[in-house]
C-alpha positions in Angstrom: 15.7 55.1 -51.0 12.1 55.8 -52.0 13.0 58.7 -53.6 15.7 57.2 -55.9 13.2 54.6 -57.3 10.4 56.8 -57.7 13.0 59.1 -59.6 13.8 55.8 -61.8 10.1 55.0 -62.4 9.7 58.9 -63.3 12.3 59.0 -65.9 11.2 55.7 -67.5 7.3 57.0 -67.7 8.9 59.9 -69.3 11.0 57.9 -72.0 7.9 55.8 -72.8 6.0 59.1 -73.5 8.7 60.6 -76.0 8.9 57.4 -77.7 5.3 57.0 -78.1 5.3 60.7 -79.3 8.0 60.1 -81.9 6.1 56.9 -83.1 2.8 58.8 -83.3 4.5 61.6 -85.3 6.2 58.7 -87.5 3.0 56.3 -88.3 0.5 58.9 -88.1 1.4 61.8 -90.4 -0.8 63.6 -92.6 -2.0 62.0 -96.0 0.1 63.7 -98.9 2.3 65.2 -96.9 4.7 66.9 -99.2 7.9 64.8 -99.8 10.5 67.3 -98.2 8.7 67.2 -95.0 10.4 65.0 -92.4 8.0 62.4 -91.1 10.1 60.4 -88.7 13.2 60.8 -86.2 16.1 58.7 -85.6 17.2 57.7 -82.3 20.3 59.4 -81.1 22.9 59.3 -78.7 25.3 62.3 -77.1 28.0 62.5 -74.9 31.4 64.0 -74.3 34.5 62.2 -74.7 38.3 63.6 -74.6 37.4 67.5 -74.9 34.9 66.5 -77.9 31.0 65.9 -78.5 30.1 62.5 -79.9 26.8 61.9 -81.8 25.8 58.6 -82.6 22.8 58.7 -85.0 21.1 55.3 -85.9 20.7 55.0 -89.6 20.6 51.8 -90.6 19.8 51.3 -94.0 20.6 54.7 -95.6 23.1 55.5 -97.3 25.9 57.5 -95.5 26.6 60.1 -98.8 22.9 61.1 -98.9 23.0 62.3 -95.7 23.2 65.6 -94.7 24.5 68.1 -91.9 24.0 71.4 -91.0 25.2 73.2 -88.3 23.4 76.2 -87.3 24.7 77.8 -84.0 24.6 75.2 -81.5 22.1 73.2 -83.4 23.2 70.2 -85.5 20.5 69.2 -88.2 20.9 65.9 -89.3 18.5 64.8 -92.5 18.0 62.5 -95.3 15.3 60.1 -96.5 15.5 56.2 -95.9 14.0 54.5 -99.0 11.4 52.1 -99.4 12.7 48.7 -100.6 12.4 47.8 -103.6 11.1 44.6 -102.5 7.9 46.5 -100.9 6.8 47.5 -104.5 5.1 44.0 -105.0 3.4 41.9 -102.7 1.8 42.2 -99.6 3.4 43.7 -96.4 2.4 42.0 -93.3 4.6 43.9 -90.7 6.4 47.2 -91.3 7.9 48.9 -88.2 10.9 50.5 -89.7 10.5 54.0 -90.9 11.0 55.1 -94.4 10.9 58.7 -95.7 12.4 61.7 -95.1 14.0 61.9 -91.6 15.5 65.2 -89.6 16.9 65.2 -86.5 17.1 68.4 -84.7 20.4 68.1 -81.8 20.8 70.9 -79.2 24.4 70.9 -78.9 25.9 72.1 -75.7 26.8 75.8 -75.0 29.9 76.7 -77.6 30.9 76.7 -81.0 32.1 73.4 -82.4 33.8 72.1 -85.9 33.2 68.6 -87.2 36.5 66.9 -86.6 35.2 63.1 -87.6 32.5 61.3 -89.3 32.1 58.0 -89.7 29.7 55.0 -90.2 29.4 52.3 -87.7 27.4 48.9 -87.9 24.8 51.5 -89.7 24.8 54.4 -87.1 26.4 57.7 -88.3 29.1 58.7 -85.7 29.8 62.4 -85.6 32.6 63.7 -83.7 32.9 67.5 -82.7 35.8 70.0 -81.4 34.5 72.4 -78.7 36.3 75.8 -80.6 36.1 78.0 -77.3 
């Protein structure tokens, strides 16, 4: 029983560290970084359902038409840019927690070959379903 509780606490601590590292990369990037360099990573979920790998990428505010997908072997690369709203061009920002700028997320798929079977958007999330080819 104690082992399970410690395992859960350890996993929660590791998750918190990973989130902190993502936020650090997002907010403390180098000044003057080239516009094509990714500066943040969207959160994802990857699961298997009905012999498909399904990936959900949280991208509210990003136009689905501008999202690039590149499958390199077993690595899926999702990339685009979330533009700063025009309303931020004038006035004073009091709180800014939503990341903006170019993003790229590399997602390691389980071993195998894949074909994109479905691409859609649900509630601000990109939903991708891949069929396993082998």
